[in-house]
C-alpha angles and dihedrals in degrees: 000000000000119000117217129179123220115196124199109139100183168034123044097241093045093050089055092045089054093053097094092049088057091049093051091047091051091058089079105017148023109269127211110198111204113204141140115286094251092060096052092101090060093052090047088061094056111104119236141049093319132138125194113232109196113210136177090222103246115144095232091054091049092048091051092050093048092059090081095055133076097211133024120208103199110199092163096057100178131136092276096053093042089054092044096052100037109142093014128117096265136173109196131199109231117206120206103225094172089059090051090052089054090052091051090050090057098244094147097248125120137214114243115257107278095219089058093046091049090054092048088058086068103026143347089227132073142055113297097197109121116243136190128179112259116209103174140040133206118280091253098213094093139003113280115200131184123202122189110231119201125339143196095278111053097205091053095055127098106251113258092236091054091049091051093050091046090054090051091050093051091048098043099039102033105020087236132169106234125201123192109213134187141112128299092272089059096051096092093049090047090053091051088053091050090050090048091052095048091200120133090211090065112083133185111225097154113137094011093136145329131295094291090060091044091055093048090049093050095048088059093060127098088206140006127204110198143157118245094290148113097284090056090055091048092052093048092050091048092051094247112145107251132185109207112208110207118202116153094359132062141204085247088078088073105247093110133041119260092243094051111164109210108041131145127184129162113242142254103025107140094178093063122143100038101156134027093230100028100266135234100246130038109243090208094045097229106084091211091160087068103027094055094057111118111203095213091054090052090048092051092049091049094051091050088065094062102032 
């Protein structure tokens, strides 16, 4: 059997978006998926004849690994990977940065869905929708909801006050168990939100473990409410209903399909999107994309996904 190498070193959302490319490659070959060590649990959830190859990211290491493969599909395509795979049989993902700049200038265009563009790097055929194996389901006796608290990019997060009120609405209206998830840096904020709620059905599990634990936590939810971030992509690939709350970013940046079902964005905010990752400081100084969010409207949109 052929041996092909897929390379996407980071980040969490991009690893998930590359999952279907790996699946399609594995239909005719063994696939080595080179990624950073922390993302190995994501790759291990991708169905097919696929093996995670954790790497530190140095070009010599990548070049050594590639010697055992006939074709390299380079979805990272940066200076390091171009140097590592020089002279190899390589298919490279090419990102249109000028188009992204047009999106950020508010010209009304949109970047093609990245999952689809990743797949085209390998083949013009196949289903681009990301997929991860799901091994567990919600308990079933009562609604179980996850809400992502915090995040790496402050302007892309759901405001803490909105998260607290959402948790109350799920508890009061639906009798739900609510879990606040996130990384270790978000644990303190999540605890403040729990304390603000004062509800025993709202629990802080942010930072409880690595990505493997995050995936297993998400697959046990009936519903996830998340900013435009990695956990939202995980939920979508697992088949867990997810409401993606867009603040300073937009589906027009290409990380979500145009027909995304499960999207909330406060309107009107003409300056959205203002940053490719979300940003740390509002260029306009008003943060309307976050301040105009009405918790009850988010709650109603979320419930529409599972009713």
